[in-house]
Structure formats: structure tokens, C-alpha cells
N, C-alpha and C positions, 0 to 999 in steps of 0.2 A: 353342496356341490358333491358333483358324482366324480368317481374316479375314470378318467378315459384316458386309452391310448393315444399316441400322438396323431395317429392316423384318423381317429374320430374326430378329434379337435380340428384337424386340419378341414375336414369335409364339413364340421359345423361353421367354421370360420369362414369358408368358401361359400357356403348358403347364405350367411349373414351379409355377405359383400356383393354376391352376384345375383341373389334372387334364386328362384326355382331351378333346378337342373337335373338331368338325367343320370341316374346311377344304376349299376347291377347291383341287385339285392345280395348282401354278404352279411357276415357277422356282425361288422362294425356298424352297417347301416341299419339292421335288425335292432340292435342294441340302442341306438340313438332314438330309434322309433318306439322302442319298449318305454325307455325314460321317458318319453314325451318330449323330446328336444327337436325331432324332425316328425314331418307326417307326409305321406303319399298324397299326391294330388289326385291320382286317378289315371293321369295320362301315361300311356306307354309307347315305347319306339319298339314296333316290333323286329325290324330288321336287328336291333342290338340286343334285344330282349333286355331293355333298360326301363325302369320307372321313374317317374321325375317326382322329387320330393322338395320339401319347403322348410325352412326353418320356423319353429313355433316360437310364441312369446316366451316359453319356458326356456327354448334353447338361447334366445338373445339373452334372458335374464343370465343364464349359466355362463356366457360369455363375459357379460358385464362384471359378474361376481368375481370372475378370474382375471380379467384384464384391466379393468378400470382401476387406475391408481386411487390409493386413498387420498384424501385430501391433505395439502401440505401446509395450510393454514395453521399458525401456531395456536394452541388453547388460549381461550380468554380466560383471564384470571381477575 
């Protein structure tokens, strides 16, 4: 599990919920990309200078590890 600032976690959650979106490249997006949690699709929006990004399987696994509650079943003895 990576240590991510709240803004990065928010972007990662948004991509997981909505699918690919356009974002301006900044340090947060670059960090998510370097960690392999998101990937650029290659599409650009020239009027806003934004690139499209989507979450990777690694990004989904990161969110699952952070936010899925542990099982509440009592241990079997």
C-alpha cells in the first residue's frame, strides 16, 4: 500500500467510480502514474490542455486494500 495524499486518493476513487476522465497533468497525477495506479489513454483535450486517464488494476487493488472492510465472521474453532 502506498502513502498517498488525500487529493490523490480522491482522484483515484473518482476514476474508479466514473471511468476515464480528463485531468491536467500535475504532481499528483504524475505520482499516481509512476506508481502504476493510473495510465494515460492517449486522448487529449486541446482547448483545456488536459489528458485522459483511467485507473489500472493496480489502482483498483490499492483502493480495495484500503477501503474494503475486513471480514466480520467470527473465527472457526
